N, C-alpha and C positions, 0 to 999 in steps of 0.2 A: 504494500500500500504506500502511496506517495505521502511524503511528510505533510503536504498541504491538506490532503484528505484526512489524515490522522488528526491534525490540529483542528480543522474545521468541524469534524465529526465528534470532537470531544473523546478522543481515544476509541472511537467506534460506537459510542453510546447513541450517536445520531442515527445509526442503522436499526435501532430498536423499532419493531413494527408498530407498537402502540405507544403514543405519547413520547416521541423522541426528545422533545423540549424538556419534559419533566425528567426523563432519564439523564439528560445532560445536566440539568439543575441539581439532581440528586448527587451525581458524580462531583460537581463543583462544590456543593456544601460539605460533602463528605471529606474532600481533599482539604478544604480550608479548615475544617474542624480538626482533622487529624494532624495537619501540619502545625496549626496553632497550639494544639495540645502538646505536641513534641517540643516545640520551641519553648513553651512554658515549663515543661519538665526539664529542659536543658538549662533553665535559669534565666531565660530572656525576660526582660521587663515588659509590661503591657504596651508601653509606647514603642518599644523596639519591634514588637509583634505587629503593631498597627502599621509602622513604617514598612516592614517586610511585606505586609499584605498590600499596601498601596503600590509598592514596587512590583509585586507579582501581578496585580490587576493591570497596571500599565503595560507590563511585558506581555501578558495574555491578550490584552486589547490590540496592541500593535501587531503581534504575531497572528492574532485572529483575523484582523483586517487583511493582512498579507495572504493568509490561507483562503479567506473568502474570495479575494480577488482572483486567486489561482483557480479555485473550484468553479467559479462562475463561468469559466471558459467552457466547462462541460456540463455543469449542473444548472438547473433553472435558478432564477433569482430567489434568494432566501429559501432554498430547498429545505425540506424538513430534516435532512441529514446534517445541516449546519446547526450545531449547538454550542459552538465556542462562545457565541454571544450570550447564551444562557449561563454558561460557566462564569463569565465576566460579571454579568448582572447579579447573580446570586452572591458572588464574592463581594460586590459593592454593598449589597443588602446586609451582609454579615460583618461589615467593617466596624471595628471598635465596640463589639458587643462582648458581654461577659462570657468567659469560657465555660458555658453550661450548655449541654446538648439541647435543652428546651429552647434556648434563644436561637440556636442554629436552625431548629425546626421551624420556629416562627419566621425567621428570615426566609427560609425556603418557601413557606406557604404565602407570605406577603409578596415575595417576588413573583411567584407564579400567578397570583391574583392580578397584580399590576401588569404583568407581561401578557396575560390572556385578555383582560378587560381593555387594556391600552387607553387609560384615561388621559385627559388633557393633551399634552403635546406628544405623548408616546405614539399615538396613531398617526399624527402628522409626520413624525420622523420615519415611521414604518412605511408611509406612502411615498417617500422620496425616491425609493428604488435605486439606491446607489450601494456600493460596497460598504461605505461607512454607515449608511442608514441601517443596514442589517445589524450592525453592532450598536449603534447609538440609541436605538429605541429600547434595547435591553439595558443599556447603561442608565437611561433615564428611569426605566421601571425599577432598577436596582436602587437608584437614589431615592425615589418615592418610598420604596419599601424600607430603606435605611432610616429615613426621617420618621416614618410611622413607628418603626421598631424602637428607635431611640426615645420617642415620646412614651411608648408603652413601658419601657424600662425605667424611665424617669418617674412616672407616676406609680409604678409598682414599688420602686424604692422609697418614694415619698410616703406611701401608705404603710410601710413596714416600721 
């Protein structure tokens, strides 16, 4: 398999016959959780983990747009097999959250809701039909999910 297809398909999760976007999102949230757990175990501070996550998200986004550009030569625009954008989006949704599996599950659910419903400008970005728009609608859905999740965490902590 070509590297571009491997990246674009989220290590092959995009080939899942049912709900490939959800499969890619699950892979993404799992990877972010496990890597963050390992970094925490190794003694990295919370801010260092956040910086690592930001770096990983930017790297995934740039390599993802490169891969999307390559696979668009043979696949249709925003083909279901392309899930690297979901991996980036769910990573954004999980940025700076406490290292508890429940919050990562919330990030996954909120991201999928915003990605599927496509409120506000998410749909507008999705309709642009460019290589970048494939990625950016999920980036914006991830930002919306992150904001909502941070509000939930804030109020949950305020009530404790």
